[in-house]
Structures are given as structure tokens and as C-alpha cells.
VEXDODO-876084 format. One record per residue (C-alpha): y, z, x. Coordinates in steps of 0.02 Angstrom, whole numbers, plus 50000, padded with zeros to 5 digits. Each point is the difference from the previous one (the first is absolute). Layout:
% VEXDODO-876084
YZX
...
END
This chain:
% VEXDODO-876084
512644681252932
500385012749864
499824986349869
498174997650049
499505017649946
499944995849815
498944984750038
498645011550066
499765006449823
500464983849911
498604989750080
498505009949934
500945004249839
500234981449968
498154997450032
499555013649875
501154992649867
499374982250022
498165004550009
500025011949853
501094989249888
499534982450056
498374998849904
498364991550040
500834984750074
500185010350161
498175005350009
499584987550136
501505003950111
500485017849951
499095008650143
500844988650128
501715003149923
499765018949999
499405000050181
501424988550056
501345011249924
499225015650076
500004990950168
501824994849972
500485018449980
499125003850164
500944985950089
501665006749933
499505017350060
499624993350175
501704991350005
500895016149952
498955009850125
500484988050140
501835001949956
499825019049994
499235000450174
501574991750068
501085014549941
500265017350074
499025014449925
501485007149904
500564982949933
498374993749927
500205005449819
500464986049878
500655002149822
500084987949856
500855003849834
499484988449858
500855007449846
500435016149910
498505004649896
500715014449896
501905001150026
500495015349900
501405012250040
499235013450110
498324991250005
499864984950113
498334991550026
499954984250107
498694987050037
500245000850187
498824999150147
499885008650168
499024992750144
499825011450151
498615003250125
498985010249875
500084987649858
499744985450120
498375007950059
499395000549821
500634982449964
498964992750141
498475010249952
500124995849814
500324981450021
498894997550153
498455009149940
500384994749822
499994981650049
498345001950090
499275008149844
500664985349896
499124987850118
498405010249990
500105000149810
499974981049993
498175000450050
499545016749922
500654995549826
499504981750009
498875000449848
501065011549892
500714991249847
501575010750005
500404997350184
501774993949963
500405016049907
499245010250142
501174992150126
501465002849883
499595018549997
499845000250190
501744992350015
500685012749877
499245014050104
500864993750159
501674997849911
499965017749927
499525007950167
501364990350091
501285005949871
499415017950029
500254999650188
501604989550000
500975009549866
501545009150065
499945013349864
498685010649916
500264992649826
499644982350059
498555007050103
499365007449837
499984982749922
498914993650143
498955015949987
499624996349817
499714981650038
498675004850127
499175011049869
499994985749873
499304987450125
498635012150055
499525002849818
499864981249970
498994997050159
498825014949992
499584995149821
499984981350037
498174998949946
500405009549840
498434993449917
499135013750100
500305016849914
499995008750170
501424988950063
501045002649843
499755018850012
500425000350186
501634990649968
500525012149864
499555014750109
501044993650146
501464996449884
499985017149916
499765010350159
501454990650079
501095003649850
499845018550043
500684996650174
501364988749930
500675014549898
500305008850166
501014985450068
501064998749842
500395018750006
500434998650185
501234986049963
500825010449863
500155014850117
500784988850133
501314993849877
500465017549941
500065006350180
500844985550091
500764989849859
499024984750057
498254994050040
500444987650138
499075003250163
501565001150108
500995013649909
498455009949950
499225000850173
501655002150093
500545014549888
498305008449990
500585013650119
501365005049875
498765004049861
499165016849981
498235002150065
499395003749824
500624983449932
499294990450148
498335008849977
499954995349816
500424981850040
498734999750143
498595006949892
500344987149864
499994986150129
498365006750066
499264999849825
500484981749987
499234996550171
498385008849950
499824988149852
500294983750092
499125005050162
498515008549915
500285017150076
499365016649931
500175003949856
500314982249935
498644991350099
498694997249865
500494982049960
499714992450172
498094999250002
499914992749825
501294986850048
498614991350098
499504991949835
501314986750034
499634984550106
499815004350184
501634991250055
500905011949882
499205014850088
500584993250167
501774997449937
500135017149919
499255009450148
500794990750145
501704992749959
500695005849834
499695013949877
499285014450100
501294997650138
501445002649877
499885019150005
500105000450189
501534988749994
500845011149868
499795016050101
500524991950164
501514991549922
500515016849925
499815009050166
501735008049994
499545008649836
498375007050069
500815005150164
501135011649899
498565006949896
498705008150114
499015006749852
499824982449929
499504993750173
498655013350009
499294994449833
499994981950062
499025005350154
498755010049896
499734985549879
499704988050144
498805011850090
498995003749843
499914981649951
499474993750172
498495011649993
499704997049814
499934981150019
498935000850157
498705011249917
499934988649848
499774984850112
498475008150081
498995000049839
500404983149923
498704986249999
501224987649921
500804991450150
501704998149915
500055018049941
499555006050174
501494990250065
501075007149859
499615017650058
500484994250173
501694993949937
500345016549913
499625008950163
501054988650110
501495001049882
499775018850012
500294998550188
501614990449965
500635012549870
499615014450119
500984991350138
501464996749883
500005018549953
500245004550183
501774993049991
500774991150150
498465004350103
498914989149890
501034987349901
499794986150128
498145002950021
499715000649812
500714982449987
499124994250158
498325005449930
500464992049834
500244983250085
498445000750108
499035006149849
500654984849906
499104988750124
498335008650015
499865005849819
500414982649933
498704993150120
498715012649944
500264996549815
499984981250026
498425002350103
499245009949857
500474985949883
499184987650117
498405010349997
500055000749810
500314981249995
498394997150094
499015013349906
500294994749818
501395013049980
498855014450045
500995015350057
498605012550034
499805001550189
498225006249976
499594982249947
500764992050156
499335001750178
499914988050147
501454989149940
500674997450176
498744985950022
500564990849844
501895003350006
500535000250184
501874997449972
500065013449866
499005011650112
501174998050149
501635001249901
499385014749896
499355008250159
501704998850084
500815007749846
498695013850006
500385003650183
501865000249963
499905012149855
498905012650094
501254999950144
498964991350132
501025000750163
501154985150020
499954993649821
501415001949875
499405015649911
499825009050166
501854998150040
500675004849829
498805013749944
500055008650169
501895001049986
499845008749832
498775012550073
501215003150145
501435002249876
498965012549901
499745010850154
501854997750045
500475009049839
499715015750102
499395017449960
498515004049890
500464986049881
499874987350142
498275006150052
499374999449821
500684982549969
499344993950167
498275006649958
500054991849827
500494983150071
498625000950131
498725004849867
500594985449896
499764988450149
498215006150022
499584997449816
500824982850004
498894994950145
498485006249904
500274991449833
500624983650073
498514999350119
498915003249848
500794985149911
499764989050153
498185004750027
499494998849817
500814983049981
499694990350160
498555008650090
498205004449964
498794989949894
500504990449846
499855010249841
500604988049865
498934995749850
500084987849854
501215005249864
499575002749817
499984981049972
498834997250146
501354992850115
499795005550180
501595000550108
500134986950137
501305007550118
501084987150088
501664999150088
501544997949891
501084984250001
501424997950123
501335004349872
499245017550002
499495001850183
501654994050078
501045014149921
498655012250057
500134993550179
501905001550000
499905017849935
498695004150132
501264995050135
501255012149922
498665013549995
499734997950187
501734996850072
501365006449880
499925018350052
500074996150185
501504988649977
500905013449898
499675013150134
500544989050146
501585008050070
500115010249838
500524984049910
499675006249824
500855016750028
501544991350069
499984987949854
499975013149861
500935014550081
501754994249946
499445001349818
498735014249995
500515010050153
498715006850120
499615016750081
498625002150129
499705018149952
499165012450117
498134997650000
498955014150075
498724987050057
500254984550106
499794982349934
498514997750116
499155015249925
500294993549824
499304983050048
498465007750081
499725011149848
500164985249882
498734989950099
498795014750001
500085002749811
499864981249975
498394999650101
499325014949904
500324991449833
499244983750059
498505009250074
499605009449839
500124984049898
498884990750123
498715013949992
499964999149810
500184981349967
499674991150164
498385007950059
499225001849827
499694987649860
501315001049863
499155005149836
500314988149856
500375014849887
501225013350057
499185017050025
500625014249892
500935007850144
500935016450017
501195007349872
501494993250099
499214982750007
499704999849812
501795005749971
500674986750118
499054986549906
500985005549849
501644999450097
499965018850031
500055002749812
501794993849985
499654991549833
499055015349938
501495010850048
501214988449912
498904999749846
499835018949989
501795004550046
501004985449930
498944991749865
499195015849930
501585009850033
501004986849908
498785000549855
500145019049986
501894999150013
500054986749865
498875010349885
501115015250029
501564990149959
499184992949844
499505017649945
501775006450027
500684984949908
498855002549852
500135018849987
501745004550060
501094984649983
499174993149845
499855017749933
501875002950013
500424982849930
498735000449859
500355018349961
501874996649985
499654985149888
498805010249892
501295014149983
501364988349941
498754991249889
499505016449917
501805005449982
500504983549924
498535000949881
500585016849937
501814994749987
499484984549908
499335010949858
501775005749964
500454982249950
498734997149860
501124991649869
499785013449863
501635006749924
499205016749956
499535002850183
501784996450055
500685011849865
498845014050059
500564996850179
501835000849951
499705015949901
499095008150143
501354995150123
501365006749886
499065016549983
499855001450189
501854996750024
500495013049867
498845013050075
500694996850174
501795001449939
499685016549911
499095006850152
501444995850116
501265008349884
498925015749989
499925001150189
END
């Protein structure tokens, strides 16, 4: 079975190579080939999963060594893979949801002339993400990490003829480079501390390192996670990334890129367990981001950007849970998986709405679409109920566990985190109900576009609706299956560990509180958007609303602090270079030039000048000699 691990990566990687290098002769079949190879990776993953289920909890990890990548004395880097319960969870999510997105894309990208290239990029994305989660060392993980960044750049900017798409791709690429610096520094620190960057030795010997070194490594890993998972302060790229085709948004938000940071922190649990200060920073970042994203989502009229704010917020829940250590690792991954189902379904549903509305994204120009798009309405509605934590659906089981874990942290910190997670749940219910009401309820509000073409909303083809239906089933049932007899906890505990903590409130109290705040959020949204007509033009709103429409001024902050700050720093360095450095260099050159000019006059070629010089020198020597004798 170990030999099958490499095939998980090889299948989509082969698809990417063939589709991107095969030329136009594959235009008619490229989308089928890309989808088939993504499906093949999923089948291989299911086979390995079935084999893993037949083993005991402590004997489920598989290893495959392909070759020595960098065999240097004292520095050994291998291309080797590790498949355990944690990486298997990601394999099934990446390949399963990824395959459904491939199928959906067949219909969504049907009329795009570059569809073959698009599917090649999708395959490359899957291969890079699989390499990231299957690597058995941090250096190979870094290769997958960079591959994910490259694939996201290519897909976000796929419609590069649009300046907004090209700019969004560059923004995502550059912001992620900041986080990638953190990962590279962390790997260097690991090597200097442990003499290796393989998972086994690093994590097993983490207790032997000083807390200071573990804190430094943990903070650098967190910086990397903030970039990939769009957490504060590296979150600014996520909303703009919606410029890519909608299947790309679904893939990034549900199964690949933004989940990478959660995987990195959870996989590195032993490091964070030994660095409480780093853990605290992780928790703070997660708590701030879950509120930040939720507030941004409340003010967006662009359906995809509202969902992007939702992703930022939900990943914030996962990062917060991962920062709680053994209390929250399992539930961070559990919410990641359930989120993969309902968030992919929501994005594909948004794409279906856009497909029937001439690519319109402004929800103020929707209304009443449930009559025209019944399948989209039902599947999107189930995803909506799941994400707000409606009792019994997937999000209810996973998000409630994170809220319980927050309270279980204990002390004042536990009460604060519990309150933050409950507040986030209330805001989530509000903005997602707003999206649902503005899109599918009320009277129709669409109008002819600039060319006079009026949208004619209709249901999407089966290639798009079937993946949405499958994801809707996951949105409804996945969380309950994971919670049955603590199945998911038992599955991951051998890898991540688990601690129940000591919560000051009972699980029933947490559940009741979550339902109450959910109803409050839904009620406020219904009062604003269900009982009143939705204006076609957004009102000016409060100061907070105006700030949220501009992503809580994150780009303004970056421009003032980083761009303007960088400009001032550059001007200062140029001034120092021109005045000090050039002054010293040019002054030294001028001094030697002047000296040489004066010395050059001594060599003028006139015999009388030389004779006078010799006479003067002789006189000086005689005078000096007489003076010395007199003394």
C-alpha cells in the first residue's frame, strides 16, 4: 500500500503536465482528462483509507521513500511521504471535493476558449496541495506550499485580460510571499536547533528545545499560516481573489489553499505545545480574524465577496481551535472538513446563480430566484443552514465543539474566547441570512445591462447541479457522522492528541446559547431584509458599515503603513546614499584627483624646473644637516 502514496500526487501532476504541454489537440478532451485524473486520485485515496481502517490506531501511519533529494554531509533532504490519519483526512477532502469542482467546471467553463489550460491549472493545484499534506518533512512541505501559491496565482488571474483579475493575482502572490518568508525562517531554525527538518525527529525532540527557540519557530509558522489562510494581518488578498472563475474560489476556500495554514499548525502541534506564548498569539489571531471576516461579510453586496468574508471568519474559528492545543486540534480539523462541504456548496451555488444571471454578482440585482433555480436554492439553502450552525447539520456539530473548547480553556481567557466565538456565531447567522434573503427571496430586482440584455435566470446544467447536490448531502450529514460515538476524535487522537479540558459550562448550555445567538442573528437579518424591500442602491450606512464595505480599511492600512512607509524608507535610503555614501566615495576620489593634479605639475618635462627642484632639495638637506650638528 505504501507504493500507492506517490500515485496520489502523480495522477493530477500527470494531468497538469499533459494538459499544459499537449497543445490545442487536447482542447476537445482536456477537461475530461483533467477530471478523470482528479477522480483517479480520489479512488486511490479511498483504497488507502479502506486499508487504514483495517489497522489499529497506532499502526496506521504509512511511509514511502522515493529518493534522496539533497544528499549532503550533515544535510539530508528526502523526497518521502507520510500518510497518517491527519494527512488522510486532507487527502480525501482535497481529492473528493476537488473532483466535484472539476465536474462542475465542465459546465461552468464550457464556452471558455482556454478551458484545457484551466483544467491543467486545477490539476496542478491538487498535486501541489497533496504534496503539501503528504510530505514527511518541512522542506518538501515547503515545495508543495510554493506550488499552491503558484497555482493560485495562475487561477486567480486566469482571466488576465481583466486588469482587476491580473491585479488580484499579483496581490495574492505578493502577500503570500510575506508569509512564505516565515516558513523558510522556521525551517532554518528547525535545522539549527534539531539538525533536521523531518517531522519525526523535530516533533519528537521538541521537548528538548528551549521555550525561546520553540516560540520563535512557532511564530514563524504562524506567519506562514496567516498568509495561506488569509488571517490577520495577511488577509487582504482573499476578497480580491474572487476575480478568478467561481470554481477556483470554491477550490481555494473549501479544499486547498486556505486550509493549508490550519494543517501546518496542527501538524506542528508538538512545537506549539512547548511554546505557550506562541499558542496565545495563534488564539488571538484566530479570534480577531473570525470577527474581522464576519463584520466584512455583513456589508458586502457582491455574493462571492460576502462568502469570502465568511471563509476568513470560519478559518479564524479553526485557527483559534488549533491555538487551544490538544483541547482544540481535533475540532479545528473537524470544522475544516465540514466547512469544505458547505463552503464548496455555497460557492458553487453562487456560481450557479451567476451562470443564470449573466455573471451578475451584485445581490441587490437578484431577488426571488428560488422560483427560477429550485435545485440551486435547495442546495445553497442547506449550505446556509450548515454554516450558521442550524441544529443537526454539519456546522452545528463542528462549530459547537470549537465553542465548547474555547470555554474549556478555563479562567478569564476561556470566558473571553467563549464570548468571542458566540458573537461570531451570531454575526455569521446575520450575514448569511442576509445573503439568502437578498438572493432567493423577495421580488425580482434585475434590470437590463448596459447592452440592453436582461437576465433570464434558469437552472444550471446537470454537470453543475450534481456536484452541488453531493456537497449538500455532506453539508447535512458529515458532522453527525463524525460525532457519532466520537468517531472523528478517535480517528485523529493518535496523531494530534486530545484533552477534554475543564469547561465551566456544560455542553447543553453551550448548545442552547449557540441556538439563541443564531436566532438573534437570523431575526435581525429578517427584520432588515425579509420584511422590507431591498433597495437597489445600498444606503450610506453607519461608519462601521462604510468601513466594512472597504474591508475594514485593510488596504488603506497597508497602503499607509507599508506602501507609503516603504516609499519614505526608500527616499531616506536614497538620500543617505547620495549624501553620505556618495559623498564619501566622491570626496575621496576628488581628494586623490586634486592631489594627483598637483603632483603631476612636478613632472612637466622642463630641465630648468628639475634643476631648481634638485637645488632646493640639496639646500634643504644641507640646512637639516647643519641644524642637527648644531643641536
